[in-house]
N, C-alpha and C positions, 0 to 999 in steps of 0.2 A: 461614296467613308463604308464600311463594313462597321456597322455599331457591335458588342462585345455579345457575345451568344450567352443565352439567356436558355441555357442546360438544365435544370436539374441534379444537384451533387452530395457530395456530402466532401468536406478539408479531409484530405487526403492525412496518414503520418508522416515527417516528414524524416530523412535524413540528415548532418548538419550541410552539407552541401545541399539538402531540396529544402531545408534555408538558412541557408543562404539564396539563391536562388529566388524564392518567393519574399525574401527582401528586396529584391534587388530591382523583383520587380513591382511592390508596394511603394518602394521610394519612388519607379521611373513613375509609374502611375499618381500617387502624389501631386507629380509635378505638372501633369500635365495635361490634372481634371482642373489644378488651379488656372492652369495655363488657355485649358481648352473648352471645359464644360467637363464635363460627362460625356452629352452624347459626341463631344470631337475628337472624343479617346478614342479613337476604336482599337480593334484586336491589329491593324498592320503599325500602325504608330506604335503601341506599347510595345509589340514586336520589338522594332526596333529598335527604338530605346533605351530596351532588359534586356538586350538580346540572346531572344527564346522563338523557340516552335513554336505554333500553331498548339501542338497534342500540351508543350508543357504549358501555356501560355492556362488553355481548357486544364492538366490536371491540379493545376492548384487552383482557381480560379471556373468554375465550373456553367459562372453566370455574370452574368452588369450587378444584378447586387448583389452576391460573395463579395466581389472585388471593392467593388466602394466598401460597406461595413467592415474589410478588413483595412483598405489602406485609412478608413478615419480610424481606425481601432492601433491602423504603424499613426497615422500622424499627431493622436492624441498622448500615444506613448514617447515619441521623441521631443513630442515639448515639455513631460515630465520629466525628460530627464533619464528613459528609461535604458533607453539605444547609448543612452553618454561610457566609454568608458574610463575608468568605475561610473557606475551610475549615481546619477548624484541622489546624494542620501536625501534623509531626513527634515520638510522648512521647519526643523523645531527649535529654533535658539533663532537671536533679534539678530547671532553673526549670517544661520545661514538666510533665511531669507536678505539679507542686504548682497548674498553673492550668488542668491537668486536673481536678485534685480540688475547690479550690476554685469552677469554675464552675456542678461539681454541689449545694456547701452553698448557692450561691446561691438558686437554683432552688428557692422559694417550693411547686413541682409533684411535689417528691422528697417528702416528707412524705405527701401522701396517694397516689400512680404506684410507689412502684416505680420496677424498671426496666424501662426504656420497649421493651427487647429480652424481660428476665425473666419482662415480668406477660405482654405479649403470647405467649411462646412453652410457658406454664403454659399460656394461655389455647386457643392451638389442638392443644394434647396432647392434651386432654377429645376430643377428634373424630375422628371415624373415618378422621379423611386420614394415609395412611402419609407425609409430609413432614418427618420426625424427621433425614432429612442436612439439609435444607433449615435448619433448624432448629443441630446437630449446623456445617454451612459459617456460619452469622451469627458464632456461641461461638467459633471458631475468624479468621477471619479480626479480628474486635473486638480476642482475647488476640492476635494476629501483630499489631500497633500495638504493643504495649507488648514486646515479644520481638523486635521491629525496633528499637526504640528502646532498652531497653537491652539487647543488644549491639553497638549504636554507641557508648551509652557505655563501654562495658565493652574497647569496641576502641580509642576514642580517650582512650586510660587514664586515664578518669574514673569506673571505677570497676577492683573488683586486679579482677587476669587469673585467680583461680580463682572467680570468681562463676561463677552461673551462671543467667546470664537468664532459661529459664524459667521456673524453682525465682520468683524475682521478678514472674515475669510473670502465672503461679496465683497468689501471695501478694497484687499488686493485684484482678485479678478479683474474686479471691473477698470480701477486702475490703469489695471494693464489692457483691458480693452481698448478703454475708450486713452490712455497714448496711445502705445500701439497705430489709433483710428487716424493720429490729429499729427504724430510725425509723419507716417504715411501720406497725410495730402498735404501737408506744408514742408516732408522732404527735410524735416531739422528734428535729430533725436533729441533737441532739449526738453519739447513737449513728451517726450514720455517719463523726460531725465526727471519733471519736475509731479507728472502726475505719479509715479513709482517713489520721489522722496517725502510727496504727500502719506500719501498709504500708509508708509512705512511710521515715520514721525508720527501719522494714526494711532499707528501700534503700539508703539514707543510712550506716544503720553499713557496707557495702561499699562507699565509694568510697576513693577511696587520698586 
């Protein structure tokens, strides 16, 4: 099985059609890496899945590390709701946090797939690529969504002045990650629901 080429290069400027092609490659790469790992995701497999030529693949992603880093960034943005139409708004109210939780509880794929970014990161970590910084950056950007929203709620007086937004952001992330893992193991979304309900109740306990 042919590995993804490791030829140095820079990311090209993209036309609208080019962006669409690049997004399709990244979506397919994320799914394939989750299924088969980094080493098992060959050029041929990715080309067939994305419907692109070898020259197109090398044009957008000249080496394996560039592809994996871009895939991690794309998956993190998907988890953050940036690829939704319209993109998900800020998580800066109790209603927005509830809507965020409900959006995952309503997805049947969470029972089998777990966290889309966390599951992909776990597969990438098994490879010999040095991309831990990209994984850390993805989690940091995700955490910043919660941190920014919770800080805004505190600054507006919706949460007590002594509220620690960083602690609440970590609590929400941990509840989500842990709840998804338990749900994946039990094939029952109730465990994720209970974890998120507990985290949201903890946030609510800081309300003024």
